[in-house]
N, C-alpha and C positions, 0 to 999 in steps of 0.2 A: 568203611564206617563203622564205628563201636555200637556193639549190639550189648545189650544186658537182659537177660532172661530169668525171673524172679519164679520160683515154684513153692511147695511147700504149704500153700497155706489151707485153711478150712473152716468147718465151726468145730468149738466145741465149747464145754460147759465153763462155768468159773470154777479157776484154780487148776484147769489143764494146759499141758503147755501145746507147742509145735515149735519146730524146727524150719526157719526158712531158707531156701538156697539163694543165691543170685550167680549167675556164668555170666562171665563177661569172654570176649572175643579177643578185646585186646591183648597187644602183647606187649610186655614191658611191664603187666600188671602191678607186680610187685612194689613200683616204686609207687602207687598213686594210695592216698589215703580215699580210703570209702566209707561210706556211711550208708544204713537203711534210714529211711522215710515212709511219714505214715500219710494218709490222708482221709480221714471221716466226713464221711456228707455233710455238706455242708459247712468243712472247715479249710482253711489253709493248708498245705501239706506244714511237716514239720519235717527234721530233722530226730531223730530218739538215738542213732546210735553210733561211732565211728570207730575206726581203726586206721592208723597211721601204716606205713611202710613196716617201721619198728615195731608191729604190735601192742602199741600205745591205744587203750582204747578211752572213749568217754562217751556216758550218757544223761541222757536229759533227767531230771528227778522225777519224773513220773513213774521212769522203768528202771530206774537203779536198783538194783537188788535182784530182780526178777526175770531181765535179758542179758544176755550173756555175745555178747561181737565177737566174729573172731575169720581168719580165712585162711585159705589153701592156696600159696602163689603157685604151686606148680598145677597145679588143676582151675585156674584164674578162675576162683569162687569165693564167695561173703558169704556166711550163714550167721545166720538169727537165733540162735535156741531161747525162747518165749517161755517160761515156768509163772504158772500162778498168775495165769490172764483174770483180767478184769474184762466184765463189758464195755467200758473205755476203751478199750484195745482194738474195739472193733475198727475196723480200717484197713484200705488198700494199699499195701505195701510194697514201698521198691526202694531198689537201691540204684546209687550212683557216687559219682565225684561227691567226697565229702567239702572241701574245697575249688576254689575255681570255678571257672564256665562250666555245668554240667552237660555230660552226652545226653543225645536222643534218651528221653525217658521207654522205659521198657512199659510191656501192660501191665506191670504192678501182681501183687497175688493177693486173694482176696482174705482175711482175719475175718471172722465172727466170733463173738462171743459170747453165748446166752445160754439162757436155763431153759 
C-alpha cells in the first residue's frame, strides 16, 4: 500500500511563504505524474499544481506565478513552494497522483494564511 506523507504547513501572514513536502513510499515514483491538491473548509478538494515524469508543470489560474511544484525522484518527494500567500490559500494541502485513480489520501498539511 502506498503511503503519502505531507509536511511543511503552518500559519503565515499574507504575503508570506511556505514550502510543502510530500514523501511517497512507492517505488517507480519517477514515472508518475504527481499533483498537489487542497481542500478549504466547506469546499471540494481541488487540484492546484501538477508535475509530470518529465518535469512539465501546470497550475490552476489562482496560484500561477506564486506556487512552484517540483520533485526529487531519488527521494521520492514532491515539493510545493508557495509564495505571496493569500488568505484564500488557507486549506489542507494533499499530494497524490495527478491522473488516474488516486492512492489512499494522506493526512494532509494545514496551511493558514491570516493577519
